[in-house]
N, C-alpha and C positions, 0 to 999 in steps of 0.2 A: 224590558229586561229579557235577555236570552241567556240560557245555559245549555251548553252541549255537555252531556254527561256520558262518560265512557267507563264501562266496567273494566278494571285492570287487575292484572296479577302483581304488577309492581310499576312504579313510576318515580321520576325525579325531574327536577327543574334546576338548570344551571345558569348562572349569570357570571360573566367574566371568568369562566373556567372553574368556578366554585359551585358545588352543589349547595343550594340554599333551601331546598325542600325535597323530601323523599318519603315515600310510603310503600308498604307492602300491599296486599290486596285491598281493593276498595274502588273508589271513584276518582277519576280525573274530571274536574269541572272546568270548562272554558266559559268565562263569565263576562257578559257585556251589558252595558246600560245605555239607554237612549234618553233623549230629553223627556222630562216628565216622570221618569222612574224614581221611586222612593220606597218608603217603608212598606207600603201595601204590596208592591211587587216583590220586594225582598222576602217578606213573610210568606207569601204564596209559594215562592220557589223553595224556600227552606222547608216548608211543610211537605211539599211534594217530594223533595229529595229525601228527607228523613223517613218518609213512609213508603218509598218505592220498594217494591219486592221483585228483585231481578237476580237473586242468587238461588241456586238449586237447593231444594230440600232433599230428603232421603229418597224420594221417588223420582228425582231428576226434574221436578217441575220448578219453574221460576216462581218461588213462593216465599223467599226469605229476604228480609231487609238488611241494610248495612249494619245496623246495630246487632241484629241476630247472628251475624257472621263475624262480628268484631272487626269490621273493615274500617279503613281510614280514608281521608279525603285529601287530594292535592288540588287546590283551587288556583286557577291561573286567570288573571285579568286579560281580556281580549276584546278590545274595541273593534277589531276587524269583523266581528260578528254582525256589525251594522254597516257593512260595505254596501254601497249602492252601485249596481253593475248594469243598469238598464242602458246607459249611454256610454259609448266609447269603450275603450279598453283599459282605462285607468280608473279604478274604483274611487268613489267619493265616500268620505266618512262623515258627512255633515249631520247625519242622524245620530251619531254617537254623542253621548252626554259629555258636557264640559269635563275635562280631565280632573279638575279639583273635586267636583261633586261626585264624579264616578269613583274616584279613589275613596272618598268618604263612604259611599254606598257599598263599595267592595269590602271595606273593613267591617262595616255593620253586618253584611251578609256572612262573612267568615266568622265573626264573633257569635252570631246567632246559631250557626252550626256547632261551634265549640260549646256554647251554653247548653246544647242538647246532649253533650257528653262525647261528641265525635272528636277524634284526633284530626286536626286540620293543619296541614302544611300549605304554604303559599309560595307563589312566585313573588316578584317585586314589581309593583304597579309601575307601568311606563317603561320598564327596562326591556332590553333585547334579551329574550330568554330562549334557551334550548330546552325543550320538553321531550323526555324519553318515556315511553310506556310500552308495556306488553299488554295489548288489548286482549281482554278475556271474552271470547265468544266468536266474533266480536259482538258486544251489546252496546248500542249507542242510543240514547234517548235525548230528544231536544225539547226544552221548555221555552216557550215564548209567551210572555204575559200579555202580548197583544192578541193572542189566539188561545185564551183559556178555554 
């Protein structure tokens, strides 16, 4: 499982010209699954994301969590995180998890974040989405459960 986390001042996702998810400050998560990913990987990423401290405290230090600043999450499924680019110029996505299972894992991931009290907005799994965000910092963190 890979998650690219970006701290944002605001973000939205649009499908077919309609905004389907929108947040104020918080995180944009680009989420991908590979073969073999399941509950163990989901729980690891949820724990890391929920406890991450990358918002400034009163001294300007990155010391506050998403919950402490009342932030929100925009979660976007993105199988292209598993692009294989070693050969040729056209990426291969054979490492990406079967779409049906990846969709189930994506739903579980988002529900577990919601269960912790976070406002979680999402894109539409498998759709052509346009994601807009104002990156804050920029601060970008990458989680890869293959490299814990």
